[in-house]
LUMVEX-426502 format. One line per 5 residues: their letters; for each residue x, y, z of C-alpha. Coordinates in steps of 0.02 Angstrom, whole numbers. Each point is the difference from the previous one (the first is absolute). Layout:
N
A) X Y Z  ...
This chain:
475
MSNSA) 6487 -2953 8605  22 181 -43  1 126 143  -41 148 -111  -152 102 50
PDSLY) -156 -20 -108  -43 137 -122  -116 130 72  -179 0 -62  -8 188 27
AAREP) 72 124 -123  26 178 57  -92 131 -102  104 84 -133  -51 184 -3
IFPRR) -64 67 -166  47 174 -58  -107 40 -154  69 133 -116  -103 150 -47
VKGSF) -82 -14 -170  -103 113 -111  -133 -51 -123  -186 -14 -32  -29 -141 124
RTLKW) 99 86 137  -101 158 -31  -161 -100 10  56 -74 165  38 175 68
WIMGI) -175 58 -46  -82 -153 77  103 19 158  -46 184 16  -185 -29 -31
TLGIY) -18 -151 114  98 77 143  -96 163 -20  -165 -95 11  57 -97 153
YLTPW) 68 148 99  -130 133 -47  -165 -95 -7  -35 4 189  6 190 -5
IRWDR) -134 21 -133  -163 66 72  -176 -48 -55  -157 81 70  -129 -134 43
GPNLP) -110 110 107  -25 6 189  42 -147 114  116 -78 -130  191 9 -20
DQAVL) 66 118 -133  152 -105 -46  -15 -58 -181  75 -173 30  -23 -71 174
IDLAG) -6 -174 75  -103 34 156  24 -156 105  -88 74 151  -152 47 -102
RRFYF) 17 -158 -107  -7 99 -160  109 27 -154  -11 168 -87  64 31 -175
FWIEI) -48 173 -59  -189 -11 -31  -6 -188 31  -38 -69 173  23 -186 33
WPHEF) -83 -81 151  56 -164 81  -141 -100 -82  59 66 -169  170 -82 11
YFVAG) -37 -82 -166  57 164 -80  173 -24 77  -1 -183 -50  -47 50 -177
LLIMA) 143 125 -9  122 -133 60  -64 -119 -134  23 137 -131  177 31 63
GLGLF) 40 -185 -16  -74 -13 -174  91 159 -51  163 -74 61  -33 -159 -99
LFTSA) -45 103 -155  155 110 1  116 -144 42  -72 -104 -142  20 143 -122
LGRVW) 161 86 56  84 -108 131  40 68 172  -40 183 -38  -82 16 172
CGYTC) 163 -51 83  106 112 -109  -102 160 9  -133 11 135  38 -127 137
PQTVW) 26 97 164  164 -92 30  63 57 -171  -60 179 21  76 26 173
TDLFM) 161 -89 -47  14 116 -151  -23 149 117  130 -64 124  126 -32 -139
LVERW) -32 174 -71  43 76 170  151 -114 14  62 56 -172  -22 184 46
IEGDR) 102 -20 159  133 -130 -44  13 20 -189  -31 -117 -145  48 -183 -12
NARVR) 189 12 -3  4 123 145  -115 -111 104  104 -155 -37  160 90 55
LWQSG) -86 63 157  -61 -175 41  173 -76 -21  91 137 95  33 1 187
WTAKK) -97 101 127  65 176 -27  -79 161 61  -72 30 -174  -80 -172 -5
VRLRA) -77 23 173  -66 172 -50  -77 -60 -164  -78 -153 82  -72 105 141
IKFAA) -78 122 -123  -69 -143 -107  -74 -94 148  -78 161 66  -81 33 -169
WFLIA) -61 -180 -11  -71 13 176  -98 158 -42  -73 -84 -154  -45 -155 101
LATGG) -75 106 139  -106 96 -126  -55 -166 -74  -55 -72 167  -82 164 49
AWIFY) -96 14 -163  -72 -175 23  -79 35 170  -76 161 -67  -117 -108 -104
FADAP) -80 -65 161  -34 165 89  -25 184 -38  172 47 -68  17 178 70
TLASQ) -63 -53 172  112 -153 8  152 98 -61  -26 125 141  -16 -141 126
LVTFS) 158 -83 -65  109 153 23  -72 36 173  20 -183 52  -186 -17 36
APPVA) -44 -123 -139  -61 -176 44  141 -126 33  -58 -106 -148  39 146 -116
YTTML) 180 11 59  20 -189 -4  -67 -15 -178  106 146 -60  156 -74 81
ILTAT) -27 -171 -81  -31 73 -173  148 118 18  115 -145 45  -61 -114 -140
TFIFG) 11 139 -131  176 45 58  60 -181 -4  -91 -58 -158  40 153 -105
GFMRE) 174 34 67  78 -170 30  -101 -150 -57  -58 72 -167  9 -139 -130
QVCIY) -4 -133 136  -181 46 37  -45 -36 -182  100 -161 -11  -30 -82 168
MCPWP) -152 81 82  -120 36 -143  -99 -150 -68  -40 81 -167  163 -48 -91
RIQAA) -48 -182 27  -180 25 -55  30 105 -154  52 -149 -107  -181 -59 -1
MMDSD) -54 169 -69  128 11 -141  23 -96 -162  103 14 -158  -107 146 -61
TLTVA) 29 107 154  100 157 -36  140 8 126  176 72 12  120 -116 -92
YREWR) 165 -4 -92  6 -34 -188  132 -134 12  -9 -40 -185  54 177 -36
GEPRG) 123 33 142  102 -161 1  141 -34 -7  38 153 104  169 86 3
KHRKA) 84 166 39  138 10 -130  -88 60 -155  159 33 -99  86 -166 37
EGSEQ) 12 -139 -126  -162 -96 -16  -103 140 76  -121 -11 -148  -60 -163 75
LGDCI) -52 83 162  -178 46 44  -63 172 50  33 -24 187  167 79 46
DCMAC) -4 -76 175  7 172 82  -100 -61 152  -109 156 -4  -158 -106 15
VNVCP) 70 -86 155  64 159 82  -171 86 -4  -100 -152 58  -72 25 176
MGIDI) -11 -189 19  182 -29 -48  -37 -125 -140  61 -17 -179  -150 4 -117
RDGQQ) 108 -84 -132  -11 -162 100  -183 -17 -49  -162 9 98  30 0 188
MECIT) -112 1 152  92 151 70  -41 112 -150  -134 129 46  -19 65 -179
CALCI) 51 177 47  75 22 -176  148 104 60  114 -120 -95  -92 50 -158
DACDD) 42 184 28  182 -43 38  20 -113 -152  -87 121 -119  120 137 56
IMAKV) 151 -111 -38  -71 -55 -168  -23 182 -50  183 36 45  69 -146 -102
GKERG) -115 31 -147  -109 -154 20  -188 -17 -9  -90 15 167  -98 -146 70
LIDYL) 137 -125 41  -89 -8 167  -184 38 -14  -177 -54 42  -12 -163 -98
ALSDQ) -112 -151 -19  90 -166 -4  -119 -60 -136  77 130 -118  177 -68 19
PREEA) -7 -121 -148  -73 136 -111  135 126 44  139 -127 -18  -66 -36 -175
GEKPR) 8 186 -41  -188 27 8  -89 137 95  -77 -43 169  -188 -3 16
PVWQH) -85 165 44  -6 42 185  -190 -2 4  -3 -183 -52  101 -44 153
IFRTR) -105 106 117  -174 -41 -67  -5 -189 9  -119 -124 81  75 6 174
TIIYT) 8 189 14  -174 20 -75  -72 -118 131  89 94 141  -62 166 -70
ALWSL) -179 -63 -14  2 -66 180  79 160 64  -130 106 -91  -143 -109 60
VGVGL) 50 20 183  26 187 -24  -170 27 -83  -81 -103 137  77 108 136
VWALF) -51 161 -86  -177 -65 -22  -9 -53 183  67 169 53  -134 98 -91
VRSDF) -149 -111 40  32 -18 186  -124 82 116  34 139 126  -71 -112 135
DVNVS) 4 -186 36  -118 -112 95  23 -171 77  -140 -92 91  28 -144 122
PIRNP) -154 -91 70  5 -37 186  -1 -190 14  -25 -23 187  -146 3 8
TYVTM) -55 -5 -182  -163 89 46  -93 66 152  -187 -17 32  -69 166 64
SDGSI) -138 18 131  -129 31 -136  52 -157 -95  98 90 -135  169 -67 -56
RNSYD) 157 107 9  166 -32 -85  157 97 47  139 56 -117  165 92 22
MRLRN) 19 124 -143  171 74 -33  -17 168 -88  159 73 -72  -8 185 -46
KNGED) 143 44 -119  -48 183 -15  86 144 87  -160 51 89  -131 -81 111
RPYRI) -137 -82 -102  -178 -58 44  -50 -173 -64  -178 -66 -8  -26 -187 20
HVEGD) -151 -98 -57  -37 -181 -46  -81 -87 -148  -64 -178 -14  -172 11 79
NTLRV) -113 150 27  -34 -50 180  181 15 54  56 156 92  171 64 53
SLEGT) 51 64 170  171 74 41  76 -19 172  22 168 86  -121 99 -110
VYETV) -184 1 -45  41 49 -179  57 -103 -148  146 119 -26  173 -9 76
MVPAN) 139 131 -8  173 -71 -41  152 110 39  116 53 -140  132 -128 -55
ETMTQ) -53 -126 130  -81 -170 13  -146 -18 121  -90 -158 55  -188 20 20
RVYVI) -114 -132 77  -152 -20 -113  -159 -95 41  -122 -69 -128  -171 -43 70
APRDA) -138 -105 -78  -178 0 73  -63 -159 81  -109 -61 -143  106 69 -143
GPSQA) 82 -115 -127  182 30 52  -39 -42 182  -77 -166 -51  132 -49 -130
DRTDI) 163 -82 47  103 119 -109  -46 153 -102  118 89 -119  8 186 39
RFWIE) 100 147 -65  64 149 99  4 163 -95  113 138 65  -16 175 -71
DLASG) 119 146 21  -124 141 31  130 132 -45  44 -66 -172  -147 -116 -39
ERTHH) 119 -145 -33  -69 -171 48  70 -172 30  -71 -165 61  46 -158 92
DTIFN) -94 -166 -11  -26 -112 150  -136 -109 78  -136 18 132  -25 -150 115
GRDDQ) -179 -42 51  -69 -134 114  81 -167 -35  -128 -104 97  -139 12 -129
């Protein structure tokens, strides 16, 4: 029996040091990073005047007031279907773009990708490009290494702190909370949340990086269901590049493909993979390998596109010397058209619901115990709890009356009038009584369908709620 120790199931992470690259896709990623980070950090500071008694922060998730504000849009708790609809649209949009262009979300707009790009940019500014960072990593702990690492970690911490701080500003008035944070008078939950987000941003963007995409994110394992042979994704034209070789002037070099095995595509990859090995789960379709390869092809006098956005279904055509199908034929196919139609349908439905919703809502709940009360004069009274929700920024008077039988009359608890004043941006419960005279039809019938009409006396807008009136059940 062998006494040798078993092989370890754990492999230590090999750090990746991507090389700087220039090109159209890298430029696109810079623009997307700048825009998305700008939106994230600056949005809580945008002001929006909604009138008195309402917050003036353009985007605010008001948990205490149970409201979500987005510029002129105000979402109440009972309107959570708007949030659900947006989540459905986000999912369908992710399916659509993945089906058409592979993991473009992962490569360009995923928060993990954006913040990792930012952290690597800072790292490159401080420690130098790939070769310098590799040498620094392999060297011992000198004063220079300690100094550069301290500066880098400090810069990363400031970015992470700004990230955590920006997040909590979405849940409270940003200027007020910022003042409380620096004077140490903010609620403990604000400091706790900011600390957690700062730590996760620092660790995920600075150290874990590609491991988050490979081991923590479920999307790489789901994407295969969204893609097919017509999906345009980053790939290597093997039929053009192989056999690869560096010595172009050696004997037999005319048999070599266009790939000179320079490793440029590998050295710029933030995931540390070789795109020439074919489709891989780790690939986030960032297309930086395309920029690197195109630059090399230009230097050696070869046609660009050895690595490019390709559809696998075009491979036989290209190998036969034919032109690939037009891009639009890959994008506009049955699957993507269905995703687009569903996405548009949900979007149109949300917009329609947004514009047709009323400025006030009503919900009526009959009191079941008892179902009715016999008054001293023999009349029958039913009780209802009416929830009136005033979404306006000012107090509004609402008049309540009932339809179903001309003998029915309405009485409101606490007032002799049929009008109730509901405070601005609040929900009020009003006890409402409906009374039927002793010999009237509703008092004699077991059940009578009735309709409450509620009118906003300030705007003239009306809404209704159908319910029943319970009469004597011993007839």
